[in-house]
C-alpha positions in Angstrom: -45.5 -68.5 34.2 -43.2 -67.5 37.1 -40.8 -70.3 36.2 -40.7 -69.1 32.6 -40.0 -65.6 33.8 -37.3 -66.8 36.1 -35.7 -68.9 33.4 -35.8 -66.0 30.9 -34.4 -63.5 33.3 -31.6 -65.9 34.2 -30.8 -66.4 30.5 -30.8 -62.7 29.8 -28.7 -62.0 32.9 -26.1 -64.6 31.8 -26.0 -63.1 28.3 -25.5 -59.5 29.6 -22.9 -60.6 32.2 -21.1 -62.7 29.6 -21.1 -59.8 27.1 -19.7 -57.3 29.7 -17.1 -59.9 30.9 -16.0 -60.4 27.3 -15.9 -56.7 26.6 -13.6 -56.0 29.6 -11.5 -59.2 29.3 -8.5 -57.6 27.4 -8.4 -54.6 29.8 -8.4 -56.8 32.8 -5.8 -59.1 31.3 -3.5 -56.2 30.6 -3.9 -54.8 34.1 -3.3 -58.1 35.8 -0.3 -59.0 33.7 1.3 -55.7 34.7 0.5 -56.0 38.4 1.0 -59.7 39.1 3.0 -60.8 36.0 2.4 -63.3 33.3 2.3 -66.6 35.2 -0.5 -65.6 37.5 -2.4 -63.1 35.3 -4.3 -65.7 33.3 -5.6 -67.3 36.6 -6.7 -63.9 37.9 -8.4 -63.0 34.6 -10.4 -66.3 34.7 -11.3 -65.6 38.4 -12.5 -62.0 37.5 -14.5 -63.4 34.6 -16.3 -65.9 36.8 -16.8 -63.2 39.5 -18.3 -60.8 36.9 -20.7 -63.4 35.7 -21.7 -64.5 39.2 -22.1 -60.9 40.5 -24.0 -59.9 37.3 -26.5 -62.8 37.6 -26.9 -62.1 41.3 -27.7 -58.4 40.6 -29.9 -59.1 37.7 -32.1 -62.1 38.7 -34.2 -61.1 41.7 -36.6 -64.0 42.5 -37.8 -62.4 45.7 -39.3 -59.6 43.6 -41.5 -62.1 41.8 -43.5 -62.8 44.9 -45.8 -60.0 43.9 -47.1 -62.3 41.1 -47.8 -65.2 43.5 -49.1 -63.7 46.7 -51.1 -60.6 47.3 -49.6 -57.5 48.9 -51.6 -56.0 51.8 -55.2 -56.3 50.7 -54.3 -55.9 47.0 -55.0 -58.4 44.3 -52.2 -60.5 42.8 -50.6 -58.7 39.9 -51.2 -60.2 36.5 -48.1 -61.1 34.5 -49.0 -59.5 31.2 -46.7 -58.5 28.3 -46.0 -55.1 29.7 -44.8 -56.6 33.0 -42.7 -59.1 31.2 -40.9 -56.3 29.3 -40.5 -54.3 32.5 -39.0 -57.3 34.4 -36.6 -58.1 31.5 -35.5 -54.5 31.5 -35.0 -54.5 35.2 -32.9 -57.7 34.8 -30.7 -56.2 32.1 -30.2 -53.0 34.1 -29.6 -54.8 37.4 -27.0 -57.1 35.8 -25.2 -54.2 34.1 -25.3 -52.1 37.3 -23.9 -55.0 39.5 -21.1 -55.5 36.9 -20.2 -51.9 36.8 -19.9 -51.7 40.6 -17.6 -54.8 40.6 -15.5 -53.3 37.8 -15.3 -49.9 39.6 -14.0 -51.6 42.8 -11.6 -53.7 40.7 -10.2 -50.7 38.8 -9.7 -48.7 42.0 -7.8 -51.5 43.7 -5.8 -52.1 40.4 -4.9 -48.4 40.3 -3.6 -48.6 43.9 -1.7 -51.8 43.1 -0.2 -50.2 39.9 1.0 -47.2 41.9 2.6 -49.5 44.4 4.3 -51.6 41.8 5.5 -48.6 39.9 6.9 -47.0 43.1 8.7 -50.2 43.9 10.2 -50.4 40.5 11.4 -46.8 40.6 12.9 -47.3 44.1 14.8 -50.4 43.0 16.0 -48.8 39.7 14.3 -51.2 37.4 13.4 -50.2 33.9 9.9 -48.6 34.0 7.4 -49.9 31.5 4.8 -47.5 30.3 
């Protein structure tokens, strides 16, 4: 039963992480092409996509939390993995995946904003045409 739960949470986490990565792909691509230019932006977008999936799965799948279904906790009986607990674990997986992805995106967008300001300042200082 635990193996099935682990497999299902992994699959759900991959789906949520992939959906979020797909949803933000165009935004990340536009930002990266503005900051690093066209030749490198596609590689950075691929890296960010992989990073989003890995961080999302890492935040969503928590195998150490499933020990409560295998070993008893301090003189308590082993928890039974019924349908209510399945739904709760799947919900925790989806929320944990989305939360990990949002933190990664927040950090990315903060650094991208700083990089954009630096690039824009360098362009203004050197008198290049400023793109909106």
